C-alpha positions in Angstrom: -6.9 27.4 -25.4 -8.5 24.2 -26.8 -8.4 21.0 -24.7 -6.8 18.1 -26.4 -7.0 14.5 -25.1 -3.2 14.3 -24.9 -3.1 17.3 -22.5 -5.6 15.8 -20.2 -4.7 12.1 -20.3 -1.9 12.2 -17.7 -2.1 14.9 -15.0 0.7 15.8 -12.6 -0.5 17.8 -9.5 1.9 20.0 -7.6 0.2 23.3 -7.2 -0.7 25.9 -4.6 -4.1 26.1 -2.8 -5.6 28.9 -5.0 -4.7 26.9 -8.2 -5.9 23.7 -6.6 -9.3 25.3 -5.8 -9.8 26.5 -9.4 -8.6 23.2 -10.8 -10.9 21.1 -8.6 -14.0 23.3 -9.0 -13.7 24.5 -12.6 -11.2 22.5 -14.7 -11.4 18.8 -13.5 -15.1 18.5 -13.9 -14.7 19.4 -17.6 -11.8 17.0 -18.3 -12.3 14.2 -15.8 -13.5 11.7 -18.4 -10.2 12.0 -20.4 -7.9 11.3 -17.4 -6.4 7.9 -17.2 -3.5 8.7 -14.7 -3.0 11.1 -11.9 0.2 12.0 -10.2 -0.6 13.4 -6.8 1.1 14.7 -3.6 -0.3 13.3 -0.4 -1.6 16.7 0.8 -3.7 17.4 -2.3 -4.7 13.8 -3.0 -8.0 13.7 -1.1 -9.4 16.9 -2.7 -8.4 15.9 -6.2 -9.7 12.4 -5.9 -13.0 13.5 -4.5 -13.5 16.3 -7.1 -14.8 14.0 -9.8 -15.7 10.5 -10.7 -12.7 9.8 -13.1 -14.5 7.2 -15.1 -11.4 6.2 -17.1 -8.8 6.5 -14.3 -6.5 3.4 -14.2 -3.4 4.7 -12.3 -2.5 7.0 -9.4 1.1 7.9 -8.8 1.8 9.2 -5.3 4.8 11.5 -4.8 6.4 13.1 -1.8 4.8 10.9 0.9 5.8 8.9 3.8 4.0 5.5 4.2 2.9 6.3 7.8 1.2 9.5 6.6 -0.6 7.7 3.8 -1.8 5.0 6.2 -3.1 7.7 8.6 -5.2 9.1 5.7 -6.5 5.6 4.8 -7.3 4.4 8.4 -8.4 7.6 10.1 -5.8 7.4 12.8 -5.2 11.1 12.7 -8.5 11.9 14.3 -10.0 13.6 11.3 -13.0 12.6 9.2 -11.6 10.5 6.4 -13.2 10.8 3.1 -10.7 8.5 1.4 -12.8 5.5 2.5 -15.5 6.9 0.3 -13.4 6.1 -2.7 -14.1 3.1 -4.8 -12.2 -0.1 -4.0 -10.3 0.1 -7.3 -8.8 3.5 -6.4 -7.9 2.4 -2.9 -6.2 -0.6 -4.2 -4.1 1.5 -6.6 -3.1 3.6 -3.6 -2.3 0.5 -1.4 -0.1 -0.9 -4.1 2.3 2.0 -3.4 2.9 0.5 0.1 4.7 -2.7 0.9 2.6 -5.7 1.6 3.9 -6.0 5.1 3.0 -2.3 5.8 -0.5 -2.9 4.4 -1.1 -6.0 6.5 0.4 -4.5 9.7 -1.6 -1.3 9.4 -4.9 -2.3 7.9 -5.7 -5.8 9.1 -8.6 -5.9 11.5 -9.2 -2.1 11.2 -12.6 -2.5 9.5 -14.2 -5.1 7.3 -13.5 -3.3 4.0 -9.9 -2.5 4.7 -9.4 -6.0 6.2 -10.6 -7.6 2.9 -8.3 -5.4 0.9 -5.3 -6.2 3.2 -6.0 -9.9 2.9 -6.2 -9.8 -0.9 -3.9 -12.4 -2.5 -1.6 -9.7 -3.9 -0.9 -8.4 -0.4 -0.4 -11.9 1.1 1.5 -13.7 -1.6 5.0 -12.1 -1.4 6.2 -10.7 2.0 9.4 -8.8 2.6 10.1 -8.6 6.3 12.2 -5.7 7.7 10.7 -4.7 11.0 11.3 -4.1 14.7 10.5 -6.7 17.4 7.1 -5.2 18.4 6.0 -5.4 14.7 7.5 -8.9 14.3 5.6 -10.1 17.5 2.3 -8.9 16.1 3.1 -10.4 12.7 4.0 -13.8 14.0 1.2 -14.0 16.6 -1.7 -12.3 14.8 -1.2 -11.7 11.1 0.7 -14.8 9.8 -1.8 -17.3 11.2 -4.5 -15.6 9.2 -2.7 -15.4 5.9 -0.1 -18.2 5.9 -1.9 -20.3 3.3 -1.6 -17.5 0.7 2.2 -17.0 1.1 4.4 -18.2 -1.8 7.5 -16.1 -1.2 9.2 -14.7 1.9 12.1 -12.3 2.0 13.7 -12.6 5.4 16.8 -11.4 7.2 18.8 -13.8 9.3 17.6 -12.4 12.6 13.8 -12.8 12.0 14.0 -15.9 9.9 13.6 -18.5 12.6 10.6 -16.8 14.3 8.8 -16.2 11.0 9.4 -19.7 9.6 8.2 -21.3 12.9 5.1 -19.1 13.3 3.0 -21.2 10.8 3.0 -23.9 8.3 3.3 -22.3 4.8 1.7 -24.8 2.6 2.2 -22.8 -0.6 5.7 -21.4 0.2 8.0 -22.0 -2.8 10.7 -19.4 -2.3 12.7 -17.9 0.6 15.0 -15.0 -0.1 17.5 -14.3 2.6 19.0 -10.8 3.1 21.6 -9.2 5.4 23.3 -12.4 6.4 26.8 -13.6 7.0 27.6 -16.9 5.3 29.0 -18.5 8.5 25.8 -17.6 10.5 23.6 -18.9 7.8 25.6 -22.1 7.7 25.1 -22.5 11.5 21.3 -22.2 11.0 21.3 -24.7 8.2 23.5 -27.3 9.7 22.5 -26.8 13.4 26.1 -26.4 14.5 
């Protein structure tokens, strides 16, 4: 069967190990220059991404994953040798875009220099949506927000964490606050001080 560019432009991977072996060793090297988008499952992601250079790859779609498993792959917290860190920054940034900014900052800030720079990128620090437990909120308010407060232009907060987050730093570029999960009378008490 002849290969057409349309058949190799967007690839969706959900295959067994035997098929994956053949695909990574025999097929991907022949078509990798035509691929602009990959749809991957977390468990085959590493093998497929490391199989070729993918010179025209512009998008990666991740399916069937939990954010904490993806972060383990990226940070090496599972005790395995992690080859994902060998990927170019462009591909890692595509993967990180699948996670929320707060998850990226909480999990990658201060891990190593390269991941720290990616976590601090303007895109990850501009719009923050907070929904976390007290331990995470403590770390965010004490360690993370003081490092990135100058980049933040929008905060999405719930009424229970609003005061702590707003008092943690001066947000010189903050232009918008979105409040979620609040009762009007409780919000009124905060705003009026009554």
